[in-house]
C-alpha positions as CSV (number, residue, x, y, z in Angstrom):
1,M,-0.4,40.4,8.7
2,I,-1.9,39.2,12.0
3,I,0.2,39.0,15.2
4,T,-1.4,37.6,18.3
5,I,0.2,38.0,21.7
6,A,-0.6,35.9,24.6
7,R,1.4,36.7,27.7
8,E,2.0,36.0,31.3
9,C,1.2,38.8,33.7
10,G,4.2,41.2,34.1
11,S,6.1,39.7,31.1
12,S,5.9,42.9,29.0
13,G,3.7,41.3,26.4
14,F,1.4,44.3,26.2
15,E,4.3,46.6,25.6
16,I,5.9,44.3,23.0
17,G,2.5,44.1,21.2
18,Q,2.3,47.9,21.1
19,K,5.8,48.3,19.8
20,L,5.2,45.7,17.1
21,A,2.1,47.5,15.9
22,E,4.0,50.8,15.8
23,K,6.9,49.1,14.0
24,F,4.7,47.6,11.3
25,G,2.3,50.6,11.2
26,I,-0.7,48.3,11.9
27,E,-3.7,48.4,14.2
28,F,-3.3,47.5,17.9
29,Y,-6.2,45.7,19.5
30,D,-6.4,45.1,23.2
31,K,-9.3,44.5,25.5
32,T,-10.1,48.3,25.7
33,K,-10.2,48.7,21.9
34,L,-12.2,45.6,21.3
35,V,-14.8,46.5,23.9
36,E,-15.0,50.0,22.4
37,E,-15.7,48.4,19.0
38,M,-18.3,46.1,20.4
39,K,-20.1,49.0,22.1
40,K,-20.1,50.9,18.8
41,R,-21.8,47.9,17.2
42,G,-24.3,47.8,20.0
43,N,-23.6,44.2,21.1
44,Y,-21.2,44.5,23.9
45,N,-23.7,43.3,26.6
46,E,-24.1,40.1,24.7
47,H,-20.4,39.5,24.8
48,R,-19.5,41.1,28.2
49,D,-18.6,37.9,30.0
50,F,-16.1,37.0,27.3
51,F,-14.4,40.4,27.6
52,E,-14.4,40.3,31.4
53,E,-13.0,36.7,31.1
54,T,-15.9,35.3,33.1
55,P,-16.6,31.6,32.3
56,M,-20.3,30.9,32.1
57,N,-22.4,27.9,31.2
58,S,-22.5,28.6,27.5
59,F,-25.2,26.0,26.8
60,L,-27.6,27.6,29.1
61,Y,-26.6,31.0,27.9
62,G,-27.2,29.9,24.3
63,I,-30.7,28.7,25.1
64,A,-31.4,32.0,26.9
65,M,-30.2,34.0,23.9
66,G,-32.2,31.8,21.6
67,N,-29.1,30.8,19.7
68,G,-29.8,27.0,19.6
69,D,-26.6,25.1,20.0
70,S,-24.3,28.0,19.1
71,T,-22.0,29.0,22.0
72,I,-21.3,32.5,23.0
73,Q,-17.6,31.9,22.5
74,T,-18.2,31.0,18.9
75,R,-20.4,34.0,18.3
76,T,-17.8,36.2,20.0
77,F,-15.0,34.7,18.0
78,D,-17.0,35.3,14.8
79,M,-17.7,38.9,15.9
80,I,-14.0,39.6,16.5
81,R,-13.1,38.1,13.1
82,E,-15.7,40.3,11.4
83,M,-14.4,43.4,13.3
84,V,-10.9,43.0,12.0
85,Q,-11.6,41.5,8.6
86,G,-9.2,42.8,5.9
87,K,-7.0,44.6,8.4
88,D,-3.4,44.0,9.5
89,F,-3.1,44.1,13.3
90,V,-1.6,43.0,16.6
91,M,-4.1,41.6,19.1
92,I,-3.3,41.1,22.8
93,G,-5.0,38.2,24.5
94,R,-8.7,37.4,24.1
95,C,-7.9,33.9,22.8
96,S,-6.7,35.5,19.6
97,N,-4.1,32.8,19.0
98,Y,-7.0,30.4,18.8
99,I,-9.4,32.7,16.9
100,F,-6.9,33.3,14.1
101,R,-5.1,30.0,14.1
102,D,-6.3,28.9,10.7
103,L,-5.3,32.0,8.8
104,P,-1.9,31.6,7.1
105,D,-0.7,35.2,7.7
106,T,-1.1,34.8,11.5
107,T,1.9,34.7,13.8
108,R,0.9,33.5,17.3
109,V,3.3,34.5,20.0
110,F,3.4,33.6,23.7
111,I,5.5,35.9,25.9
112,H,6.7,34.7,29.3
113,A,9.3,35.6,31.9
114,D,10.8,34.4,35.1
115,R,8.2,34.6,37.9
116,E,10.3,36.8,40.2
117,K,11.0,39.3,37.4
118,R,7.3,39.5,36.6
119,I,6.5,40.1,40.3
120,E,9.1,42.8,40.5
121,K,7.8,44.5,37.4
122,V,4.2,44.5,38.7
123,K,5.4,45.7,42.1
124,N,7.2,48.7,40.5
125,A,4.6,49.5,37.9
126,E,1.6,49.4,40.4
127,G,3.3,50.4,43.6
128,Y,2.3,47.2,45.2
129,S,4.1,45.4,48.0
130,K,6.0,42.3,46.9
131,L,3.3,40.1,48.5
132,K,0.5,42.0,46.8
133,A,2.4,41.9,43.4
134,K,2.9,38.1,43.8
135,A,-0.8,37.5,44.5
136,Y,-1.8,39.7,41.6
137,V,0.6,37.9,39.2
138,E,-0.6,34.5,40.3
139,K,-4.3,35.4,40.2
140,T,-4.1,37.0,36.8
141,D,-2.2,34.1,35.3
142,E,-4.6,31.6,36.8
143,K,-7.6,33.6,35.5
144,R,-6.1,33.8,32.0
145,A,-5.2,30.1,31.9
146,A,-8.7,29.0,33.1
147,F,-10.5,31.3,30.8
148,H,-8.4,30.3,27.8
149,E,-8.9,26.6,28.5
150,Y,-12.7,27.2,29.0
151,C,-13.1,29.0,25.7
152,T,-10.7,26.9,23.6
153,E,-10.1,23.6,25.3
154,E,-6.4,24.3,24.8
155,K,-3.8,24.7,27.6
156,W,-2.8,28.3,27.8
157,G,0.9,28.8,27.3
158,E,1.5,25.4,25.8
159,A,4.1,25.8,23.0
160,K,2.3,23.8,20.4
161,H,-0.5,26.4,20.3
162,Y,1.9,29.2,19.3
163,D,4.4,29.8,16.5
164,L,6.9,31.4,18.8
165,C,7.4,31.4,22.6
166,L,9.7,34.0,23.9
167,N,11.2,34.8,27.3
168,A,11.1,38.6,27.4
169,G,12.7,38.5,30.9
170,V,15.9,37.4,29.1
171,T,15.6,39.4,25.9
172,G,14.0,42.6,27.1
173,V,11.3,44.5,25.2
174,E,13.3,45.9,22.3
175,N,15.1,42.7,21.6
176,A,11.8,40.8,21.8
177,V,10.3,43.1,19.2
178,E,13.4,42.5,16.9
179,I,13.3,38.7,17.4
180,I,9.5,38.6,16.6
181,T,10.1,40.9,13.6
182,D,12.9,38.7,12.3
183,F,10.8,35.5,12.9
184,I,7.9,37.0,10.8
185,Q,10.2,38.0,8.0
186,R,11.9,34.6,7.9
187,R,9.0,32.3,8.3
188,T,7.6,30.4,5.4
189,Y,3.8,30.1,5.2
């Protein structure tokens, strides 16, 4: 079982992903855990720009790394697949809906919510002013969208790239977890 969660900033996608992993008793991979795993393998520096969501000129990088025409994204995607091979897991972000799109046991979820609700959530969680929370939400979403498109040539958040799109601002976290669970149990592969 593979569950990928892409999410708008402040939509509770991270929390939903954690709760799904707990519910199913499976691994939970976020940026921190993936970076930890890469560092253990000794190849984090090679993939740092991917984990920091920094677009780069992959052609020039590939030449510099001596990888011929292989892009760093492809190498990073392969490394992530290798890291989790044979495991059941939930993965947050990191283009995971794209990385695992061809595996039949993958459920790709996009979590969104009303912009004002997301701003309010970030404001309360981080202690930001409303203006600072708004700027943070907008900047984070722009960065995620640009990076996802750069790495995958897909539009981030576009429904056709996910199996389920869910407005957690309407459902709340617990109901979102139940809806996703029900979807997984009812889907036909």
